[in-house]
C-alpha positions as CSV (number, residue, x, y, z in Angstrom):
1,M,42.8,232.5,22.7
2,V,39.4,230.9,23.4
3,L,40.8,227.5,22.5
4,V,43.6,227.9,25.0
5,L,41.0,228.9,27.7
6,V,38.9,225.8,26.9
7,V,42.0,223.5,27.1
8,M,42.9,225.1,30.5
9,G,39.5,224.7,31.8
10,I,39.2,221.1,30.9
11,S,42.8,220.5,32.5
12,M,41.6,222.2,35.7
13,A,38.5,220.0,35.8
14,I,40.6,216.8,35.6
15,V,43.5,218.0,37.9
16,V,41.6,219.6,40.8
17,P,39.6,216.6,41.8
18,N,42.6,214.3,41.6
19,L,44.6,216.7,43.8
20,G,41.9,216.6,46.5
21,R,41.9,212.7,46.5
22,R,45.8,212.7,46.7
23,L,45.7,215.0,49.8
24,R,43.1,212.8,51.4
25,E,45.1,209.7,50.6
26,R,48.1,211.3,52.0
27,E,46.4,212.1,55.2
28,V,44.9,208.6,55.7
29,R,48.3,207.0,54.9
30,S,50.1,209.3,57.3
31,A,47.7,208.4,60.1
32,A,48.2,204.6,59.4
33,L,52.0,205.0,59.3
34,S,52.0,206.9,62.6
35,L,49.9,204.2,64.3
36,A,52.2,201.5,62.9
37,A,55.3,203.4,64.1
38,L,53.9,203.5,67.6
39,A,53.1,199.8,67.6
40,R,56.7,199.0,66.3
41,D,58.0,201.2,69.2
42,L,56.0,199.4,71.7
43,R,57.3,196.1,70.3
44,S,60.9,197.4,70.7
45,R,60.3,198.6,74.2
46,A,58.9,195.1,75.3
47,L,61.9,193.5,73.7
48,L,64.3,195.9,75.4
49,N,62.8,196.1,78.8
50,G,61.3,192.6,79.1
51,V,58.0,194.0,80.1
52,A,54.7,193.6,78.0
53,Q,53.5,196.9,76.5
54,H,50.0,197.6,75.2
55,L,48.1,199.8,72.9
56,I,44.5,200.8,73.3
57,V,42.5,201.6,70.1
58,S,39.0,203.1,70.2
59,M,36.7,203.4,67.3
60,P,34.0,205.5,69.0
61,Q,36.6,208.1,70.2
62,N,38.7,207.8,67.1
63,T,41.8,207.5,69.1
64,Y,44.6,205.4,70.1
65,L,46.9,205.5,73.2
66,V,49.6,204.0,75.3
67,P,48.7,204.1,79.0
68,Q,50.6,206.9,80.9
69,N,50.5,209.0,77.7
70,S,47.7,211.2,76.2
71,A,45.4,209.9,73.6
72,I,46.2,210.5,69.9
73,H,43.2,211.7,68.1
74,L,42.9,211.2,64.3
75,P,42.0,214.2,62.2
76,D,38.3,214.8,61.7
77,D,38.2,213.5,58.2
78,V,40.1,210.3,59.0
79,R,38.4,207.4,60.9
80,I,39.2,204.1,62.5
81,T,36.7,201.9,60.6
82,A,37.5,198.5,61.8
83,I,39.4,196.7,64.6
84,D,40.1,192.9,64.3
85,G,42.0,190.9,66.9
86,G,43.3,192.2,70.2
87,E,41.6,191.9,73.5
88,A,38.1,193.5,73.8
89,M,37.7,196.1,76.5
90,E,34.5,197.9,75.7
91,R,32.4,198.1,72.6
92,D,34.6,198.8,69.7
93,T,37.6,199.4,71.9
94,K,40.5,196.9,72.0
95,R,43.8,196.4,73.7
96,F,46.9,195.0,71.8
97,Y,49.7,193.5,73.8
98,F,53.4,193.4,72.7
99,F,55.2,190.8,74.5
100,P,59.0,190.6,75.5
101,N,59.6,187.7,73.2
102,G,58.7,189.9,70.2
103,S,55.3,188.5,69.5
104,N,52.0,190.3,69.9
105,L,48.3,189.4,70.1
106,G,47.9,190.1,66.4
107,G,45.2,191.9,64.5
108,E,44.3,194.5,62.1
109,I,43.2,198.1,62.4
110,V,41.7,199.9,59.3
111,I,41.8,203.6,58.9
112,A,39.9,205.4,56.2
113,D,38.8,208.8,54.9
114,G,35.2,209.9,55.9
115,A,33.7,208.6,52.7
116,N,35.5,205.1,53.2
117,A,36.9,205.7,49.6
118,I,40.5,205.5,50.7
119,A,41.6,203.0,53.4
120,Y,44.8,201.6,54.9
121,S,45.2,198.8,57.3
122,V,47.8,198.3,60.0
123,R,48.4,194.5,60.4
124,M,50.2,192.9,63.3
125,E,51.5,189.3,62.8
126,P,51.0,187.5,66.2
127,L,54.0,185.0,66.1
128,T,56.6,187.0,64.3
129,G,55.5,190.5,65.7
130,K,55.8,192.0,62.1
131,I,53.8,195.2,61.8
132,E,52.9,196.4,58.2
133,V,50.9,199.1,56.5
134,A,49.0,198.2,53.4
135,R,46.3,199.6,51.2
136,A,43.1,198.1,52.4
137,G,41.2,195.9,49.9
138,G,38.2,197.2,48.0
139,S,39.4,200.8,48.0
């Protein structure tokens, strides 16, 4: 009986930390996928309507938004950690344009958990307009 309890204790010590990490990873990945879906929607709207669309991403406020809509706040334990490309608006706030020909300004937005142990990047290719989500390097 004692042996069974020891084996169960060791199993729990291994499983519980991995479960917490998986939940954090799922939350970060979900946030990155949501941002990518919005970017793809903006690209589609620009193609359909023939009018450029834009997305504003703010690291200090940990938000992204489309003008005339409310800002989307990331969960407290998920942060925007880097923004490359786009048009600078304010410190650590950038605007990404999506043009009627399917192209965009290009860039990369990195979203990570609070400890920066898990990170995903949303990459926007400038000429093709392709938007993809990938596990960020080094994590």
